[in-house]
N, C-alpha and C positions, 0 to 999 in steps of 0.2 A: 610891371615886372621886376623892375629893379627895387621897388619898395619891398616885395615879397621875399625877393632873394637876399635881402639886407638882414632878415631875421636868420639866416642859415649861418650857422657858424662853423667854419672848416676849421680842421685841425691843422697847425703849421707842418710843412713839410720838411723844414730843415730842423726838425728837433732830432738830436742825435740820440737822446734816451728816450725813445718812443714806447710808451706803456702799452700801447695798443698794437705793437708790432706782430704781424701774422694774421690780423683780424681781415685784412684786406683780401685773403685768398677765398673767394666766394662769388658766386654767380654774378655776373657783369650786370644782370638787371637790376641786381640790388646796390649798385655803386650809387650812392647819394652825390657823389663829386661831379657826376655827369648830369646832373638836374638840369642845367642851363641849356644843355645840348638836346635835352629829350623833347622830340617833336611831339609824341604822344602826351606828355604832361602839359606842354604848352596848350595843346589843342582842348584837353580836359578843361583846363584854367580858364580858357576863354568861352567855353560854352557851359560850363557848371557853376562857376564861382559866382556868388551874389544872387542866385535865383532861389527864392523861397519855395518849399514843396507847396503843392496844392491843399487847401485846407478846406476841410469838410464843412465847418460852421462859418458863417459870413462874419462874425465877430472875431477880433483878434483874441487870442488866450490871454486871459486876466492873470498874468504871472507877474505883471510889475517889472518885467526885464525888458532891456533894450532889444531888438533885432539885431542879428549877427553882422557885422560889416562885411562888405564884399570884399572878396579877396582871402577869407579865411577859411579853415577846413571846418568850422563849426557851421557853416551854411550849406553844406553838402552831405547828403545821407547815402552812405554805401554807393559812392561813385568815384571812379578814378582810384589812383593810389594814394595811400597815406603820405603826408609829408611831415617833417620833423620840426616845423616851426609854428610859431603862433604869430598873432597879429601885431603889428608895431606898437611899441609903447606899453606892453603888458610883459613889464620885466619880472613881476612876481612869479609868473609860471613859466618862465623861459627853461628851456631843457636843452641839454647837448643833443647833437645828430645822432647819437647812438641809442637815444630811446625808443621805445616800442610801445609806450603807453598811450593808450587809445585817447583821442581827443573827448574832452567832456568827463572823463573816469579819472579824477584827481581827488585828493584829499582837501584841496582848496575849495573855497566856495567860487562858483562860476557864475558869470553875469550875462553869459550867452544864452541864447533862445534854444539850446539843444533839447531841454526837457519838453518845451512847447512844441518842437517839431516831432519828436519822439511820440509825444503823446497823440497828436493829431493824426500821425502816420499810421499808429497802431489801431486807432479807431476805424479808419479807412480800410486797413487790412482785416479787421474783424468782420466787417461788412461784405467786404468782397470774398472772403474764404467760404467755402461749401461747407455747411453744418456736418459734422461728424456722425450725428444721429439721424440722418436721413434713412429712409426706408431701403435704399439700395444698399449704404454702408451697413445696416443692419443685417441684411440678406447676406453681404459677403461674411460679415464676422461669423454668421451662423454655419455658413459653407465651411469656413475654416475649422470650426469646432468639429463639425462631422469629418473633416480630413483627419484631424487629429485622433479622433474616436476610431476610425478605421486603421490608421497607422497602429494606434496601441493594441488593437485586436490582432492585428498581423504579427507584432512583436510578441505577443502572450502565445499565440498560436505558434509560433517558431520555437518558443521556449518550452513548449509541451503543456502549458496551462490552459487546456482547451475549454474548461468550463468558463474561466475569466474572459477568454477570447469571444466566447459565444455572448456573454453579457455585453461586452462591448459593442459587438457587431449588432445586437439588437438596439442598443441605446442609440447608435448611428442611424439605424434604419427608422426608429420614431423620430429622431430630430429631423432627418432628410424629409419625410412626409410632412412634417410641420412647416419646412421651408416652402414645399410645394403649395401647400393650403395656402399659406400667407401670400405667395405670388399670384395665386389664383384670384384672392380676395382683393389685393390691391392693383390687379391689373398691370404687373410689372414684366409682363413677358414669359415666354417659355421657360421650362425648369432646365437646370443644369444637367442634361443627359450623360455626360461623362461621370459626373458625380453620382447619379442615380445608378449607373451601371457598375460602378465600383461597389457602392454599398451593397447592392444586391449580390453581387459576385462574392465580396467577402462574407456575407451571411450565408451563402450557400456552402462555401468552403468550412465555415464554422460549424455549421449543422453536420457537415460530413464528418469531420474531425471528432465529433461528439457522438458519432453512430445514430444520428437522427435522420435516417435515409429519407422517409417522406417527406419532411420538410425541406431538406436539401434539394430533392428533385422537383419540388413546387418551385423552389427560389430559382433553379437553373430554367424551368419551364417559362417563368415570368420574363427571361431575357430572350431565350432563343425564339418564342413565339411573338415577342414585340416588335413589330415592323418599324417601329420609331427609330431603332438604333440604325437600321439599314438606310432609311430616309436620311438620318443625319449624317451618315458617313458617305452618302451620294456627292455631296459637296465637294469631297476631297477626290483628288485625281485617282488614287489607288483604292477607291471606295469597295469595290465588288472583290477583290483579293484580300483585302484588309478584314472585312466582315467575314468573309469565308474563313479565314484562319481562325478568327474569334469564335465563331460559331462551330468548328470543328474541334477547337480545344473543349468548349463547353460540351459538346456531343461524346467527348471522349471520357470527360469527368462523369458524366451521367451513366455512360457504360460502365465505369470502374464502380459506381456505386450499384448497379444492377447485378454486376459480377460478385459483389460482396454479398448481396442479398441472396444469391443463388439463382435468380432469374436470368438465365443464360440465354434465353431467346431475345430478351429485350437487350441484353448486353451485347450481343451480336448484331441486333438491329442498329444500335447506337454507335457501334465501332464502323461499321459499314457506312453510315451516313457521315461519320467524322473523316472516314477515308476519302469519300467524294469532296469533301470542301476542302481538303488540303491540295495545292497544285503540286506539280512535279518538282518546283524548287525547293519543296520542304521534305526532302528525300528521308532524312532521319525521322521525323515525326510520322512519316507514312510507314516506316519499317515498324517502330514501336507500335503504332496500331495493329498492323499486321500481326505481330507478335502476340498482342492481346487477343486478337481474334483466334489465333492458334490455342492460346490456353483456354478459350471457352470451347473449341472444338474437343480438347483433350477431356474436359469436364463431362462434355455430352458422348464421348465415346467415338468420335469422329478421327481417328488416328490418322487414317491416310489423307483426309484433307489438311489435318493439321501438319502432317509431314510437308505437304507441299508449301504451306505457308512458312514453316520454319526454315526450310532449304532456301527459299528466296531470301529470308532474312539473313541466314548465313552466309550468302553471296554479297549481299550489298552492305550489311551492317553486321558483322560476325561478333558474339559476345557469348560470355559463358552461361548466361541463363538460357538463351535459345538452343545452345549446345546440349545442356542438362536436359531441357525439355525434349529435344529430338532423340537423345537416347532413350528416355522413358516411353516413347512413341513405338521406337523399334523393339524395344523390350516387350512392350504390350503385344506387339506383331509377331515376336519370336524371330527376328530377323537378326541371326548371329554375326553375319559379316558386316551389316551395316551398323550394329553396336560398336564394333571393333574399328570400323572406319570413323564414325562419328567421335569416339572416343580419342583416336589419333588427332582428328582435326581440331578438338578441342585442346588438345596440348600444344597446337601451333598457333592459338590465339594470343596476342600480344596482350599483356595485363595493362598496358598504358601509362605506365609510372616510371620514373628514372631509376638508376641504379642507385645504391646506397653509398656510393664513394663520398658523397657529398657529407654524409654525416660522420665520416671518419675525421677524426681532428689530430693535428700534429701539436703536440703539448709545448713543444720548443716554440712555436709560432702564436704569438699573443693574438694576432687578427684572426687566425684560424680558430683558436679557443673562444674567442667572443662570438664569432659566427656560428660556431656549433651551439654555444649556449643559447643562442636566440632562434635557431631553427629546430634544435632536438625534440621540442614538444609543441611545435607550434600547430595551427589549423591544417596546414598541408601535410604534415608529417601523419597526423591522426586521420586524415583523410586516407592517405596511402595505405597506412597500417589497415584501416577497415577494409579498403578495397583489396587489399592482398589477402587478407583473411577470408572474405568472401569468395576470392578465386580459388583458394586452397580448399574451402569447403565444397565448392562446386565439382572439383576434380576428385575428391574422396568420396562424395556422394556417389557420382558417377561410377567409380571404381567398385564400391559396394553393390551398386545395383546390378552392374553386368557380370561380375566376378562368378557368381552362381551359374550363370546361364552360358557364358562363352565356353566353357569346358566341362568335362564330366564332374570335377569336383569343386567344392568353394575353393580348397587350397591352390589347386592348378591355375583356375581363372583368376585369383588374386595375384599369384605370381607372375602371370603374364601381363596385368595392370602395373605392378610394381617394376618389371622390366621396360615397359613403354614409358613410364614415368622417369625411370633412370637415365634414359637415352633422350629426354627431352630438355627443356629450358626449365623445368621445374623438378629437378634432379633432388633438390633439397627437402621434397615432399615424401622421399623413399622411407625414410625412418618413420614419419608419420603414419604412412599406410601400413608398415609393419606393426606398429602399435595398434592401429585400427583392426588389423587382422586377428591380433590377439583378443582385442575387445569383443570382436565379432564371435571368435570361438566361446568367448565365455558368455556371450547371449545365447549361443546354441548349446549351452549346458556342458560342453566338452572342456572341461577344465584343464585335463591332462594336456591336450594340446595348446591350450592357451598359456599354461605355464612353460611350455617347451619353447614356445615363441617368445616369450618375454625373457627367458633366460639366455637367449641368444645375443641379448642386447649388454651384457655384462661387461663385454670388453670393448665395446664401442664408445662413441663420444659421451663425455659426462653427463650432458643433459639428457641425452636418450638413454643412458644408463639409468640416470636418476628417474625419469618418467617410467621406465620398464620396472625398476624395482618397487616404485611407488604403487603401481597396479598388482604387482604380486603382494606386497604387503596387505592391500585392501583385500586381495581375494583370499589370502590365509586368514585374514580376520574374519571375513565371512564364514569360513569354512569351521571357525572356531579354534584354529591353531594359532594361540596367541604368541607363543615362542617363535615360530617362523614368521608371523606378521612383524613381530618387534625386531627381528634379525633383518628382514628387508627393508624396513623402516629406517635401521641405522645406515644400511648401504646406500638407500636413496639420499640422506642427509650428508653422508660423507661425500657422494659424488657432486651434490649440488646444495650448499649449505643455504641457498636462498630458494628453496623449493617448500612454499606453505603447504601443500598436499603432504609432502612427506612428514612435516612436523605434526600436522593434524592426525595422521596415522599413528606416529609415536605416542602422542598424547591419549588416542584411544586405547593404546596397548596398556598404557600406565593406568587410564581410567578403569579398565577391566580388572587389573592386578590389584586394585585398591589404593595406588599410590596417587592420591587425588592432588597433592601438592605438586608433585613431578608433573602430572598432566596439565594442571594449569600453567605451569612454567612453559610448556611445549606450546600450548594454544597462544598464549602471549607473545612468543617469539614469532609464530605464524602470523599474528596480527600485526607485528611491528614490520614484517615484510610486505603485506598485503592487507590493508585496513579493512577492505570489502570482503574479506573471507568469511562468508556466512557460516561455513561448517564450523570454523574456529571459533566464532562468537557463539554459536549454539551449544557447542560442547563445552565452551568456556563457563557458560551460565550451569551446565549441569555439575561441573567439577565445583563450582562455588556453593552449589546446592547442597552437594555432599560435604563440603566443609562447613556447612550450617552459616555461610555467608549470604543469608538470603537478601540483603540489601544490594550487595554487589551483583548477584545473580539477576535481580530485578532490574537493576540499571542496564545490564547487559541486553537483556531481552527487549527492554524498551527501546534501545538503540536498534537492535535487530529488527524490530516491528516498524521502526522507520524506514528501514531498508526493504523490508519484505512486508508490505501491508496487507492485511487480510490473509496470513500464512495460519493454518489451524495449529501446526505445532507450536508456534510462538505465542499465538493467544491463550492456548491451553496452561503453557508454562507460566504467563503472566497471571492467570488467573488462580493457578495452584500457589504460587508464591506468595501473592496477596492473602490467600486463604491460611497459608502457614504463619505469615506475619500477624494474623488477627485481624486483618483490614477486609472485613467482610462484604462491605459495600462495594469496595472497589473490585474485589473478587467477583462479584454478582455481575459488575459492569462489563469485565473482560469475558465472562462466561456467556453473558447474554449477547455480546458482540459475536462470539464464536458461534453461539446458537443460531444466528442469521445465516451463517456460512453452511453449516451442518444441522438443518432443522430436524432430522429424523435419528440422530444420535440418542439412543436411550440412555446410555451411561451418562452423558452430559447433562440431559434433562434431569436425571435421578440427583445427580450433583447439585445443581440448582435447586431442586426440591428440598434437599436436605439444609442448604443455607438459607433458604427461605424460612424454614421451619425453625433455624437457629435464631432467626432474627423474629420469631413469633409472627410471620406473615402466613397465616394459614392459607389464605385464598390463593397467593401465588403459589406457595408449596403444593397444594392440591393440585393445581392447573398443571404444574410441571410433573409431578407423579402420575397424573393422570394421561398425559402425553406420552411419558415413558412407558406405561403400562400398554398403551396402545400401539407402539411401535415394537415393544418386546414384552409379550405378557408373561413371560417365564421366570422375570427377576423376583424372588422370594422377598427380598428386602421392600421393593416397590410395593408389592402385594400386602406385605404386613403393615405397611406405613398407611396405605389406602383403607384396609380392614380396621385398623385402630381408629382412623379418622371417622368413619361412619359409626364406630362404637360411640366414640365421643359425642358424636352429633345426635346420637339416639336412633340411627337408622339401621337397625339391626337387620332387616331384609337384606339391604346392600352389603353390610358387612359379612353376612353369611355367605354371599356369592365369591367374595375374594378369598375367605377362609376355606370353602370347600375347593377352590382351584388350588390354593396352597396344599391341602391334604392330598389331591391327586397328584402334584407334583412330588410331595415327599409323603408317601404313604405310611413310612416307618416312624414318622415323628408324631408322637400323641398329643403335642400341643395344638396342632391345627384341628385334630378331632374334637378336643375339648372346647376350643373357640367356637366351632359349629355349634356343639350342643348348648353351649352357654347363649350364644345368638338365638337359637329357638326358645330357650327359657326366659330370656329377656323381653323377647317379643310376645309372650304370653303362650306360645305352644308348649305347655309343659309335658302333655304326653309325647311330642315329637322328641322333646328334649330328653325324657327318660328313655325312649327306645334308643336313642344316639349314644346315651351314656351307656347302656346296657351292651350295644355293640361295640363300642369302644372298650369296654371291660373284657369283653370275650377276645378281643386282639392283644389287650395289653393286661393281663390278669393281676400283675404285681405292681401297677401304677397306682400310687396313693393318692395322687391329686383326683384321679378318675372314682376311685373308691369314695372319697371324700364327698365329691358332688353326688354320687349315685345314691350314698346312704342317706344323705340330708334330703335329696328328693324322695326318696322312699319314706323317710319319716314324715316330711310334709305332706304327702298324699295319703298317709297312712296305711302303706302297704304291707303285706306280710313278710315281704323279703327283707323288710328292715333290719330285723335283728341278724339275719344272715349277712346282709352286707356290712352291718357293724362288727361282725366277728372276722370277716374277711379283712375288714380295714385294719382291725387290730393285729392281726397275723402279718399283714404286709408292712406295717409301721415297724413291728419288732424285726422282721426281715431287713428292713431299710438301715435300722440302727445297727443290726449285726454287720451289714455290709460296710457301713460307714466306719464302725470300729475295726473291722479288718482291713479296710483300706489305710486307716491310721496306723495301725501296727505294721502294715506292710511297708510304709512310708518311714516309720520310725524303727523298722527291724535292725537295720545295721547300727543304729545307735545304741539300741538295747542290748544287742550282741556284745557290742564292745564294752558296755557297762557291766554286764554280767561276766565276761572275761577278766576284768579288773577286780570284780568282787570275788571271784573264783581264787584269783592270786592273793588277794589281801586276807582272806578270812578261810580258815580249815574247815568251818562249818557252813560252807556255802551251799552244798547239796541240800541240807535240812532248811535253810532259809530260803531257797529256790521252791522247795514244795510247800512250804507254809505259804509262800507270795502267791502260788499258783492256786492253792486253796482259797485263799483270801479273794483272788480275782473271780474265781468260779462263784464264790458266795455273793460277791457284789453284783455279778452278771445276773444271778438268780433273783436278787433283791430289785434289781432295776426292772427285770421282766415282770415281777410281780406289782411294782409299782405303775408301770405301764398299763398293766391289765386293769388295776384300780382306777387309774385316771381316765382310761378309755371307757369303763364302766360309768364311772361318775359324769364324763362328760355326755354320755348319751343319756344318763338320767336327766342331766341338767338341760339337754336339748329337749327331752320330753316334756319337761316341766315348762320350758320356754313357750311351747306351743300350747294355745288356748282352745280346747277344744270346744268349750262352750261359747265362742266368740260369736258375736250377733253384729250383722252388717249395720252400720250406721244409718244407711239409707232404708229404714223400714218400709215395708209396705211394697217394696218391689218385688217382682215374681223371681223365682229361683232361676238360675240360669242353667242351659242342660249341661249334659255330661261334656260335651266337646267344648265347653267354655275355656277360657284362657288359664282359670284358676279353680281349684276346688271349691265347692261351697263352704261358706264359714272360715275362709282364709282371706284375711285382709293383704292386698298387695303391699301396703306400706309397711306390714310386720312380717314379710317374707324373710324367712330365716337367711336367705343369702345376702339381702340388703344390697349395698354399694360395694361390698369388698369381695363379691364372688369371683372377680376377674383380678386374681392376685398378679402381683408385680411379676412373679416367673411364669406367668402365662402370656401376659399382654407382650406383644412385639415391642422391640426397643426402637 
């Protein structure tokens, strides 16, 4: 012992200039100066030093090093306290007592056998440690993975991402079944029932959140009908009560699903089973189930039984939902006194939240300001605000329900409700009830009383005044009185500068008046106050559209589409703006998405058809136009396009059906009559075409196009009326030219009068010149008429020359066709005088 302690170098105690002064203030157990008197150290030295660790191999390690000497720290592995000295004679590695460097871990070479001992010890440890890839460890790793998946599913469901939550729940179910199969194959014992319960329950909740009611019910049935869970719980002392509570909750969830499905019989059955499962100690859960049973009875018309359940709930667990349901039951039974009594009872229910004094801040107290900043919008404050809003909504709804029934008039009943609220703890709702009264008048089409009620708020609190003025502005805006609407919008903004609804009304008035820049500014101000104001966003897009800022309007509606997905108005604006920007493909995408929401809108289908036609996609265009015609067969544009489509495809019989329909819808339009006759002629029914042309000529005797077709048909068929129709055609053409000249003179009349007035002033012989000018114009008209007659006669002769009366059918030897054939004998269809230009551009639909 003295030899070992000789290597310990103690610091001199009489050193006046102690560089390590103050370092002795530490735990006494770390006092190295008392090592000589440490009994535990002495015992450890006696029993531990000099003993070699057990070697795995019989051979000594071939390291070429000497074994450690007895009495050194190198011969002991992880035993006892570390010391600060080395073996005697090893001066090169001597260190002061303050060193904490571990033995064997120095930059100098070591001749000790530490490496040998460590190597042999590590080999023994490897053989003694249980392998990490054993089947049991693999099962535990898989179970941990299942737990992670279920937790991820629960987090996603709480965040509202139900589809992703369902995917995670299904993945956890698949992995859990894999674990069960592997355990059965490896004979590793029973499965983890708690894990199975958790996975199946989470999957049922995920199915319910995604409205997959059948799958959710099946998952719940797997749990409640499996007796294994009851057997497993029997080991615990509270097995019966615990499983009963779990089973009751599951039955209650199943009842909720049946209620949402409208299967009220099964819902009531499940609620009763759940009520039997809960013991008397779970009073709150029993009352909630009883309230659900009352709702089922209300749905099935059992108001008397529902009243009994709800009254029991109001005694044990009073809440606003039960009180509102009780008011509805008494309203259905017509019990006026009970309605009043229940309404007063509702006003005595506590909201269950603290006062708002803790949200008041003293600006002079820094600590108070810091606390206010921390709690002014925390989760508790949000919960309290939501609960307060729900409570106020219940009271207002109850007042709206009973007001028309408890008194002779709606106004008297509402006044009774207002007086009752004024004398309760919810007196702050009086102004809201008055505004609700005015809105109710508005819904009852009694605008005069609504305006009178709202005008009573002009001298009250600023926020109430602003709300009333906002409603008045909107009412006048709907009535078309833009001036009054603008005036009350200004009053609302003056009373409350941070009222986004008032700013929206002001912007609407500016938009109607055509001041689009000012309207845009008001909408932007409203959005700066409330960034989620959808009315301001939508109208801002309209203002940008009027200002031709299509890109800004498109960005606005894209943002609004993220806030209001699947909104018809927003999707239409997106498609229309893309169409205006020339992005037809994107416009088709937006309109197609809109068409999935409103599949029977003929206007939207026609718009899609036009865009597909513009993109030369005739098949999709035809499909859209055909659907549009099916839902609204009176659209002339759709009928025109379909008729033209069949003409282009050579299906004249189908085209004739659409043009006949158009002629029935617009009997005074000659265009459709001519198209019907043309379809008859192009399909080979010349006689039918001729008869139709004649009937059209009788209704429209001065129509030049009809006479042209009729004359050419008569000439081709060698009819005696050909000359007569030719004469009528010439007269109609002259009349048409005179009408055109008269119209041109009428349009240029003012200019001619002004020119004549100037000529009369400039020249003394203006009258003679006017007579000569008039005579020259008459001569020119006569010459034009003679030229027209000559041209018409020559054209008739030319047409007669073009028809080859001695034409011989190239298919000789074939028998002649009867009189009812599609074309006259001796007339080649390819040399038909109409050719392919008989459907003039002015006749074909656009």
